[in-house]
Jmol script that loads the backbone (N, CA, C; Angstrom):
load data "model"
ATOM      1  N   MET A   1     129.134  50.249 265.176  1.00  0.00           N
ATOM      2  CA  MET A   1     128.739  49.546 266.461  1.00  0.00           C
ATOM      3  C   MET A   1     128.515  50.528 267.542  1.00  0.00           C
ATOM      4  N   GLU A   2     127.446  50.351 267.807  1.00  0.00           N
ATOM      5  CA  GLU A   2     127.225  52.095 268.864  1.00  0.00           C
ATOM      6  C   GLU A   2     126.452  50.953 270.271  1.00  0.00           C
ATOM      7  N   GLY A   3     126.717  51.438 271.245  1.00  0.00           N
ATOM      8  CA  GLY A   3     126.125  51.378 272.658  1.00  0.00           C
ATOM      9  C   GLY A   3     128.759  51.843 273.559  1.00  0.00           C
ATOM     10  N   SER A   4     128.603  51.773 274.963  1.00  0.00           N
ATOM     11  CA  SER A   4     129.199  52.181 275.397  1.00  0.00           C
ATOM     12  C   SER A   4     130.435  51.286 274.917  1.00  0.00           C
ATOM     13  N   PRO A   5     132.193  51.206 275.344  1.00  0.00           N
ATOM     14  CA  PRO A   5     132.983  50.482 275.394  1.00  0.00           C
ATOM     15  C   PRO A   5     132.797  49.272 275.905  1.00  0.00           C
ATOM     16  N   ALA A   6     131.976  48.842 277.225  1.00  0.00           N
ATOM     17  CA  ALA A   6     131.480  47.497 277.967  1.00  0.00           C
ATOM     18  C   ALA A   6     130.782  47.002 277.443  1.00  0.00           C
ATOM     19  N   GLU A   7     129.053  47.446 276.102  1.00  0.00           N
ATOM     20  CA  GLU A   7     128.580  46.995 275.764  1.00  0.00           C
ATOM     21  C   GLU A   7     129.145  46.686 274.635  1.00  0.00           C
ATOM     22  N   ARG A   8     130.076  46.696 273.708  1.00  0.00           N
ATOM     23  CA  ARG A   8     130.580  46.368 272.381  1.00  0.00           C
ATOM     24  C   ARG A   8     131.633  45.370 272.904  1.00  0.00           C
ATOM     25  N   ASP A   9     132.245  45.539 273.994  1.00  0.00           N
ATOM     26  CA  ASP A   9     133.072  44.048 274.724  1.00  0.00           C
ATOM     27  C   ASP A   9     132.269  42.872 274.725  1.00  0.00           C
ATOM     28  N   VAL A  10     130.707  42.714 274.865  1.00  0.00           N
ATOM     29  CA  VAL A  10     130.651  42.246 275.378  1.00  0.00           C
ATOM     30  C   VAL A  10     129.482  41.396 274.470  1.00  0.00           C
ATOM     31  N   LEU A  11     129.459  42.125 273.073  1.00  0.00           N
ATOM     32  CA  LEU A  11     128.518  41.691 271.781  1.00  0.00           C
ATOM     33  C   LEU A  11     130.539  41.674 271.108  1.00  0.00           C
ATOM     34  N   LEU A  12     131.488  41.653 270.995  1.00  0.00           N
ATOM     35  CA  LEU A  12     132.103  41.057 270.353  1.00  0.00           C
ATOM     36  C   LEU A  12     132.328  40.215 270.946  1.00  0.00           C
ATOM     37  N   ALA A  13     132.875  39.571 272.519  1.00  0.00           N
ATOM     38  CA  ALA A  13     133.100  38.136 272.470  1.00  0.00           C
ATOM     39  C   ALA A  13     131.669  37.374 272.545  1.00  0.00           C
ATOM     40  N   THR A  14     130.240  38.071 272.125  1.00  0.00           N
ATOM     41  CA  THR A  14     129.396  36.848 271.962  1.00  0.00           C
ATOM     42  C   THR A  14     130.360  36.088 270.308  1.00  0.00           C
ATOM     43  N   LYS A  15     130.473  37.141 269.334  1.00  0.00           N
ATOM     44  CA  LYS A  15     130.637  36.753 267.828  1.00  0.00           C
ATOM     45  C   LYS A  15     132.243  36.105 267.970  1.00  0.00           C
ATOM     46  N   LEU A  16     133.336  35.874 269.217  1.00  0.00           N
ATOM     47  CA  LEU A  16     134.421  35.441 268.748  1.00  0.00           C
ATOM     48  C   LEU A  16     134.566  34.079 269.933  1.00  0.00           C
ATOM     49  N   GLN A  17     133.245  33.818 270.661  1.00  0.00           N
ATOM     50  CA  GLN A  17     133.500  32.432 271.374  1.00  0.00           C
ATOM     51  C   GLN A  17     132.502  31.396 270.610  1.00  0.00           C
ATOM     52  N   VAL A  18     132.539  30.210 270.805  1.00  0.00           N
ATOM     53  CA  VAL A  18     132.101  28.597 270.290  1.00  0.00           C
ATOM     54  C   VAL A  18     130.347  29.242 271.245  1.00  0.00           C
ATOM     55  N   PRO A  19     129.725  28.948 270.438  1.00  0.00           N
ATOM     56  CA  PRO A  19     128.134  28.734 271.845  1.00  0.00           C
ATOM     57  C   PRO A  19     128.471  27.768 272.514  1.00  0.00           C
ATOM     58  N   ARG A  20     127.807  27.812 273.412  1.00  0.00           N
ATOM     59  CA  ARG A  20     127.821  26.309 274.348  1.00  0.00           C
ATOM     60  C   ARG A  20     127.480  25.974 274.139  1.00  0.00           C
ATOM     61  N   SER A  21     126.775  23.651 274.304  1.00  0.00           N
ATOM     62  CA  SER A  21     126.828  23.277 273.858  1.00  0.00           C
ATOM     63  C   SER A  21     124.726  23.160 274.819  1.00  0.00           C
ATOM     64  N   ARG A  22     124.126  22.639 274.218  1.00  0.00           N
ATOM     65  CA  ARG A  22     122.562  22.549 274.541  1.00  0.00           C
ATOM     66  C   ARG A  22     122.546  21.200 274.928  1.00  0.00           C
ATOM     67  N   PRO A  23     121.882  20.607 276.144  1.00  0.00           N
ATOM     68  CA  PRO A  23     121.236  19.224 276.516  1.00  0.00           C
ATOM     69  C   PRO A  23     120.455  18.924 274.882  1.00  0.00           C
ATOM     70  N   GLY A  24     119.899  17.128 275.468  1.00  0.00           N
ATOM     71  CA  GLY A  24     119.697  16.762 274.691  1.00  0.00           C
ATOM     72  C   GLY A  24     119.992  16.994 272.580  1.00  0.00           C
ATOM     73  N   LEU A  25     121.286  17.515 272.573  1.00  0.00           N
ATOM     74  CA  LEU A  25     121.753  17.253 270.955  1.00  0.00           C
ATOM     75  C   LEU A  25     121.472  16.115 270.374  1.00  0.00           C
ATOM     76  N   VAL A  26     121.113  16.079 269.049  1.00  0.00           N
ATOM     77  CA  VAL A  26     121.679  14.908 268.376  1.00  0.00           C
ATOM     78  C   VAL A  26     122.571  14.746 267.882  1.00  0.00           C
ATOM     79  N   PRO A  27     123.513  13.893 268.101  1.00  0.00           N
ATOM     80  CA  PRO A  27     125.032  13.717 267.372  1.00  0.00           C
ATOM     81  C   PRO A  27     124.374  14.029 265.354  1.00  0.00           C
ATOM     82  N   ARG A  28     125.150  14.887 264.646  1.00  0.00           N
ATOM     83  CA  ARG A  28     124.687  14.763 263.037  1.00  0.00           C
ATOM     84  C   ARG A  28     126.371  14.436 262.447  1.00  0.00           C
ATOM     85  N   ARG A  29     126.729  12.919 262.546  1.00  0.00           N
ATOM     86  CA  ARG A  29     127.985  12.312 262.411  1.00  0.00           C
ATOM     87  C   ARG A  29     128.317  12.065 260.942  1.00  0.00           C
ATOM     88  N   ARG A  30     127.211  12.274 259.965  1.00  0.00           N
ATOM     89  CA  ARG A  30     127.324  11.949 258.417  1.00  0.00           C
ATOM     90  C   ARG A  30     127.935  13.677 258.410  1.00  0.00           C
ATOM     91  N   LEU A  31     126.815  14.769 258.963  1.00  0.00           N
ATOM     92  CA  LEU A  31     127.524  15.760 258.447  1.00  0.00           C
ATOM     93  C   LEU A  31     128.884  16.236 259.388  1.00  0.00           C
ATOM     94  N   ALA A  32     129.051  16.189 260.505  1.00  0.00           N
ATOM     95  CA  ALA A  32     130.652  15.877 261.218  1.00  0.00           C
ATOM     96  C   ALA A  32     131.767  15.194 260.239  1.00  0.00           C
ATOM     97  N   ASP A  33     131.691  14.214 259.568  1.00  0.00           N
ATOM     98  CA  ASP A  33     132.251  13.661 258.567  1.00  0.00           C
ATOM     99  C   ASP A  33     132.919  14.339 257.816  1.00  0.00           C
ATOM    100  N   ARG A  34     131.484  14.987 257.182  1.00  0.00           N
ATOM    101  CA  ARG A  34     131.953  16.111 255.672  1.00  0.00           C
ATOM    102  C   ARG A  34     132.619  17.027 256.114  1.00  0.00           C
ATOM    103  N   LEU A  35     132.464  17.920 257.795  1.00  0.00           N
ATOM    104  CA  LEU A  35     133.331  18.430 257.923  1.00  0.00           C
ATOM    105  C   LEU A  35     135.086  18.403 257.899  1.00  0.00           C
ATOM    106  N   GLU A  36     135.860  16.825 258.560  1.00  0.00           N
ATOM    107  CA  GLU A  36     136.700  16.292 258.544  1.00  0.00           C
ATOM    108  C   GLU A  36     136.738  15.865 257.241  1.00  0.00           C
ATOM    109  N   GLU A  37     136.020  16.082 256.213  1.00  0.00           N
ATOM    110  CA  GLU A  37     137.387  16.048 255.134  1.00  0.00           C
ATOM    111  C   GLU A  37     137.520  17.477 254.806  1.00  0.00           C
ATOM    112  N   GLY A  38     136.889  18.461 255.257  1.00  0.00           N
ATOM    113  CA  GLY A  38     137.132  19.886 254.763  1.00  0.00           C
ATOM    114  C   GLY A  38     138.451  20.375 255.317  1.00  0.00           C
ATOM    115  N   LEU A  39     138.971  19.270 256.450  1.00  0.00           N
ATOM    116  CA  LEU A  39     140.120  19.670 256.793  1.00  0.00           C
ATOM    117  C   LEU A  39     141.011  20.002 255.835  1.00  0.00           C
ATOM    118  N   ASN A  40     141.000  18.807 255.211  1.00  0.00           N
ATOM    119  CA  ASN A  40     141.981  19.094 253.984  1.00  0.00           C
ATOM    120  C   ASN A  40     142.180  19.928 253.245  1.00  0.00           C
ATOM    121  N   ARG A  41     140.561  20.747 252.802  1.00  0.00           N
ATOM    122  CA  ARG A  41     141.050  21.816 251.648  1.00  0.00           C
ATOM    123  C   ARG A  41     141.558  22.689 252.424  1.00  0.00           C
ATOM    124  N   GLY A  42     140.845  23.509 253.691  1.00  0.00           N
ATOM    125  CA  GLY A  42     141.727  24.643 254.023  1.00  0.00           C
ATOM    126  C   GLY A  42     140.894  25.275 254.704  1.00  0.00           C
ATOM    127  N   LEU A  43     140.016  25.141 253.876  1.00  0.00           N
ATOM    128  CA  LEU A  43     138.337  26.091 253.976  1.00  0.00           C
ATOM    129  C   LEU A  43     137.307  25.158 254.396  1.00  0.00           C
ATOM    130  N   VAL A  44     136.391  25.749 255.011  1.00  0.00           N
ATOM    131  CA  VAL A  44     134.589  24.829 255.857  1.00  0.00           C
ATOM    132  C   VAL A  44     134.292  26.418 255.133  1.00  0.00           C
ATOM    133  N   LEU A  45     132.956  25.655 254.398  1.00  0.00           N
ATOM    134  CA  LEU A  45     132.086  26.998 254.151  1.00  0.00           C
ATOM    135  C   LEU A  45     130.512  25.776 254.539  1.00  0.00           C
ATOM    136  N   VAL A  46     129.881  26.977 255.802  1.00  0.00           N
ATOM    137  CA  VAL A  46     128.593  25.908 255.656  1.00  0.00           C
ATOM    138  C   VAL A  46     127.635  26.967 255.615  1.00  0.00           C
ATOM    139  N   ALA A  47     126.647  26.419 254.135  1.00  0.00           N
ATOM    140  CA  ALA A  47     125.565  27.607 253.958  1.00  0.00           C
ATOM    141  C   ALA A  47     123.944  27.090 254.579  1.00  0.00           C
ATOM    142  N   ALA A  48     123.208  27.616 255.021  1.00  0.00           N
ATOM    143  CA  ALA A  48     122.092  27.157 254.808  1.00  0.00           C
ATOM    144  C   ALA A  48     121.153  28.954 256.089  1.00  0.00           C
ATOM    145  N   PRO A  49     119.489  28.590 255.390  1.00  0.00           N
ATOM    146  CA  PRO A  49     119.010  29.235 255.665  1.00  0.00           C
ATOM    147  C   PRO A  49     119.294  29.853 257.892  1.00  0.00           C
ATOM    148  N   ALA A  50     118.499  30.579 258.129  1.00  0.00           N
ATOM    149  CA  ALA A  50     118.491  30.951 259.190  1.00  0.00           C
ATOM    150  C   ALA A  50     117.521  29.561 259.868  1.00  0.00           C
ATOM    151  N   GLY A  51     118.305  29.215 261.737  1.00  0.00           N
ATOM    152  CA  GLY A  51     117.412  27.565 262.238  1.00  0.00           C
ATOM    153  C   GLY A  51     117.582  26.317 261.834  1.00  0.00           C
ATOM    154  N   TYR A  52     118.930  26.403 260.658  1.00  0.00           N
ATOM    155  CA  TYR A  52     118.439  24.522 260.551  1.00  0.00           C
ATOM    156  C   TYR A  52     119.884  24.030 261.120  1.00  0.00           C
ATOM    157  N   GLY A  53     120.894  25.180 261.878  1.00  0.00           N
ATOM    158  CA  GLY A  53     121.308  24.336 263.334  1.00  0.00           C
ATOM    159  C   GLY A  53     123.466  24.592 262.416  1.00  0.00           C
ATOM    160  N   LYS A  54     124.047  25.216 261.845  1.00  0.00           N
ATOM    161  CA  LYS A  54     124.659  25.631 261.798  1.00  0.00           C
ATOM    162  C   LYS A  54     125.918  25.678 262.758  1.00  0.00           C
ATOM    163  N   SER A  55     125.524  26.385 263.459  1.00  0.00           N
ATOM    164  CA  SER A  55     126.231  26.934 264.381  1.00  0.00           C
ATOM    165  C   SER A  55     126.277  25.408 265.775  1.00  0.00           C
ATOM    166  N   VAL A  56     125.060  24.992 265.836  1.00  0.00           N
ATOM    167  CA  VAL A  56     125.458  23.650 267.219  1.00  0.00           C
ATOM    168  C   VAL A  56     126.163  22.607 266.090  1.00  0.00           C
ATOM    169  N   LEU A  57     126.138  22.626 264.923  1.00  0.00           N
ATOM    170  CA  LEU A  57     126.480  20.885 263.995  1.00  0.00           C
ATOM    171  C   LEU A  57     128.243  21.705 264.157  1.00  0.00           C
ATOM    172  N   LEU A  58     128.810  23.317 264.372  1.00  0.00           N
ATOM    173  CA  LEU A  58     129.756  24.017 263.905  1.00  0.00           C
ATOM    174  C   LEU A  58     130.661  23.366 265.640  1.00  0.00           C
ATOM    175  N   SER A  59     129.777  24.060 265.760  1.00  0.00           N
ATOM    176  CA  SER A  59     129.887  24.113 267.521  1.00  0.00           C
ATOM    177  C   SER A  59     130.760  22.834 268.289  1.00  0.00           C
ATOM    178  N   GLU A  60     130.161  21.792 268.274  1.00  0.00           N
ATOM    179  CA  GLU A  60     129.608  20.657 268.160  1.00  0.00           C
ATOM    180  C   GLU A  60     131.254  20.165 267.983  1.00  0.00           C
ATOM    181  N   TRP A  61     131.302  20.273 266.489  1.00  0.00           N
ATOM    182  CA  TRP A  61     132.379  19.720 265.424  1.00  0.00           C
ATOM    183  C   TRP A  61     134.275  20.295 266.438  1.00  0.00           C
ATOM    184  N   VAL A  62     133.747  21.785 266.685  1.00  0.00           N
ATOM    185  CA  VAL A  62     135.025  21.688 267.361  1.00  0.00           C
ATOM    186  C   VAL A  62     135.713  21.945 268.355  1.00  0.00           C
ATOM    187  N   ARG A  63     134.430  21.829 269.365  1.00  0.00           N
ATOM    188  CA  ARG A  63     134.397  20.784 270.431  1.00  0.00           C
ATOM    189  C   ARG A  63     135.778  19.264 270.337  1.00  0.00           C
ATOM    190  N   GLY A  64     135.594  19.094 269.819  1.00  0.00           N
ATOM    191  CA  GLY A  64     136.064  17.277 269.485  1.00  0.00           C
ATOM    192  C   GLY A  64     137.086  17.743 268.661  1.00  0.00           C
ATOM    193  N   MET A  65     138.054  19.028 268.452  1.00  0.00           N
ATOM    194  CA  MET A  65     139.201  18.970 268.036  1.00  0.00           C
ATOM    195  C   MET A  65     140.057  19.063 268.702  1.00  0.00           C
ATOM    196  N   THR A  66     141.438  18.970 267.546  1.00  0.00           N
ATOM    197  CA  THR A  66     142.924  19.270 268.892  1.00  0.00           C
ATOM    198  C   THR A  66     143.270  20.198 267.659  1.00  0.00           C
ATOM    199  N   GLU A  67     142.926  20.660 267.398  1.00  0.00           N
ATOM    200  CA  GLU A  67     144.209  22.035 265.949  1.00  0.00           C
ATOM    201  C   GLU A  67     142.940  23.117 266.691  1.00  0.00           C
ATOM    202  N   PRO A  68     143.531  23.997 266.890  1.00  0.00           N
ATOM    203  CA  PRO A  68     143.680  25.847 267.873  1.00  0.00           C
ATOM    204  C   PRO A  68     142.230  26.091 266.466  1.00  0.00           C
ATOM    205  N   VAL A  69     141.402  26.620 267.266  1.00  0.00           N
ATOM    206  CA  VAL A  69     140.217  26.892 266.093  1.00  0.00           C
ATOM    207  C   VAL A  69     139.523  28.713 266.617  1.00  0.00           C
ATOM    208  N   ALA A  70     139.442  29.342 265.289  1.00  0.00           N
ATOM    209  CA  ALA A  70     139.208  30.690 265.699  1.00  0.00           C
ATOM    210  C   ALA A  70     137.914  30.762 264.898  1.00  0.00           C
ATOM    211  N   TRP A  71     136.459  31.136 265.924  1.00  0.00           N
ATOM    212  CA  TRP A  71     135.546  31.211 265.688  1.00  0.00           C
ATOM    213  C   TRP A  71     135.084  32.859 265.080  1.00  0.00           C
ATOM    214  N   LEU A  72     134.729  32.760 264.238  1.00  0.00           N
ATOM    215  CA  LEU A  72     133.250  34.573 264.338  1.00  0.00           C
ATOM    216  C   LEU A  72     132.589  34.460 263.745  1.00  0.00           C
ATOM    217  N   SER A  73     131.063  34.893 264.567  1.00  0.00           N
ATOM    218  CA  SER A  73     129.885  34.915 264.120  1.00  0.00           C
ATOM    219  C   SER A  73     129.630  35.873 263.817  1.00  0.00           C
ATOM    220  N   LEU A  74     128.957  36.408 262.084  1.00  0.00           N
ATOM    221  CA  LEU A  74     128.594  37.317 261.400  1.00  0.00           C
ATOM    222  C   LEU A  74     127.342  37.834 261.056  1.00  0.00           C
ATOM    223  N   ASP A  75     126.694  38.739 261.449  1.00  0.00           N
ATOM    224  CA  ASP A  75     125.041  39.246 261.154  1.00  0.00           C
ATOM    225  C   ASP A  75     125.153  39.864 260.171  1.00  0.00           C
ATOM    226  N   GLY A  76     123.958  40.095 259.165  1.00  0.00           N
ATOM    227  CA  GLY A  76     123.477  41.841 258.654  1.00  0.00           C
ATOM    228  C   GLY A  76     123.715  42.786 258.786  1.00  0.00           C
ATOM    229  N   GLY A  77     124.612  42.622 260.487  1.00  0.00           N
ATOM    230  CA  GLY A  77     124.833  44.476 260.757  1.00  0.00           C
ATOM    231  C   GLY A  77     126.510  44.564 259.898  1.00  0.00           C
ATOM    232  N   ASP A  78     126.811  43.044 259.619  1.00  0.00           N
ATOM    233  CA  ASP A  78     128.240  42.815 259.639  1.00  0.00           C
ATOM    234  C   ASP A  78     128.790  43.276 258.142  1.00  0.00           C
ATOM    235  N   ASN A  79     127.899  44.004 257.387  1.00  0.00           N
ATOM    236  CA  ASN A  79     127.900  43.883 255.935  1.00  0.00           C
ATOM    237  C   ASN A  79     128.741  44.440 255.340  1.00  0.00           C
ATOM    238  N   ASP A  80     128.968  45.510 256.714  1.00  0.00           N
ATOM    239  CA  ASP A  80     130.690  46.366 255.920  1.00  0.00           C
ATOM    240  C   ASP A  80     131.374  45.980 256.440  1.00  0.00           C
ATOM    241  N   PRO A  81     132.556  45.712 255.447  1.00  0.00           N
ATOM    242  CA  PRO A  81     133.858  45.242 255.696  1.00  0.00           C
ATOM    243  C   PRO A  81     134.571  46.220 257.177  1.00  0.00           C
ATOM    244  N   VAL A  82     134.966  47.946 256.700  1.00  0.00           N
ATOM    245  CA  VAL A  82     135.099  48.546 257.218  1.00  0.00           C
ATOM    246  C   VAL A  82     134.388  48.457 258.875  1.00  0.00           C
ATOM    247  N   ALA A  83     133.317  48.596 258.796  1.00  0.00           N
ATOM    248  CA  ALA A  83     132.714  49.184 260.600  1.00  0.00           C
ATOM    249  C   ALA A  83     132.793  47.609 261.294  1.00  0.00           C
ATOM    250  N   VAL A  84     133.409  46.228 260.061  1.00  0.00           N
ATOM    251  CA  VAL A  84     133.689  45.178 261.475  1.00  0.00           C
ATOM    252  C   VAL A  84     134.571  45.404 261.409  1.00  0.00           C
ATOM    253  N   LEU A  85     136.218  45.931 261.219  1.00  0.00           N
ATOM    254  CA  LEU A  85     137.062  45.629 260.890  1.00  0.00           C
ATOM    255  C   LEU A  85     137.414  46.711 262.258  1.00  0.00           C
ATOM    256  N   ALA A  86     136.483  48.131 261.702  1.00  0.00           N
ATOM    257  CA  ALA A  86     136.533  49.056 262.898  1.00  0.00           C
ATOM    258  C   ALA A  86     136.574  48.354 264.783  1.00  0.00           C
ATOM    259  N   SER A  87     135.454  48.065 264.315  1.00  0.00           N
ATOM    260  CA  SER A  87     134.868  47.180 265.748  1.00  0.00           C
ATOM    261  C   SER A  87     135.642  46.279 266.142  1.00  0.00           C
ATOM    262  N   ARG A  88     136.297  45.638 265.480  1.00  0.00           N
ATOM    263  CA  ARG A  88     137.187  44.586 265.948  1.00  0.00           C
ATOM    264  C   ARG A  88     138.137  44.812 266.837  1.00  0.00           C
ATOM    265  N   ALA A  89     138.703  46.298 266.040  1.00  0.00           N
ATOM    266  CA  ALA A  89     140.085  47.115 266.807  1.00  0.00           C
ATOM    267  C   ALA A  89     139.335  47.846 267.735  1.00  0.00           C
ATOM    268  N   GLY A  90     138.612  48.290 268.278  1.00  0.00           N
ATOM    269  CA  GLY A  90     137.915  48.624 269.333  1.00  0.00           C
ATOM    270  C   GLY A  90     137.507  49.967 269.133  1.00  0.00           C
ATOM    271  N   ARG A  91     137.461  50.664 267.706  1.00  0.00           N
ATOM    272  CA  ARG A  91     136.840  51.526 267.372  1.00  0.00           C
ATOM    273  C   ARG A  91     136.066  51.581 266.381  1.00  0.00           C
ATOM    274  N   SER A  92     134.781  52.180 266.826  1.00  0.00           N
ATOM    275  CA  SER A  92     133.914  52.471 265.885  1.00  0.00           C
ATOM    276  C   SER A  92     133.113  54.036 265.938  1.00  0.00           C
TER     277      SER A  92
END
end "model"
wireframe off; spacefill off
backbone 0.3
color backbone group
């Protein structure tokens, strides 16, 4: 990850924070129910092409949870595990 330490901190923060809610959101109850079912399985994987609302669905779902949640957003630039771990540790 290139850039100044401050730029890296901002980028890292966006990858670790749940995205904000958007006005006019249409609740997707059936999909939220499926996510709830996944809690008993230990891992939830949501896969769909870009722009299909994965982040919106997940961010709204976790806002209603009482359990602690970890959020990590990954993109194509995060395809190298060593680089990802180094940037998370503040070394790049």
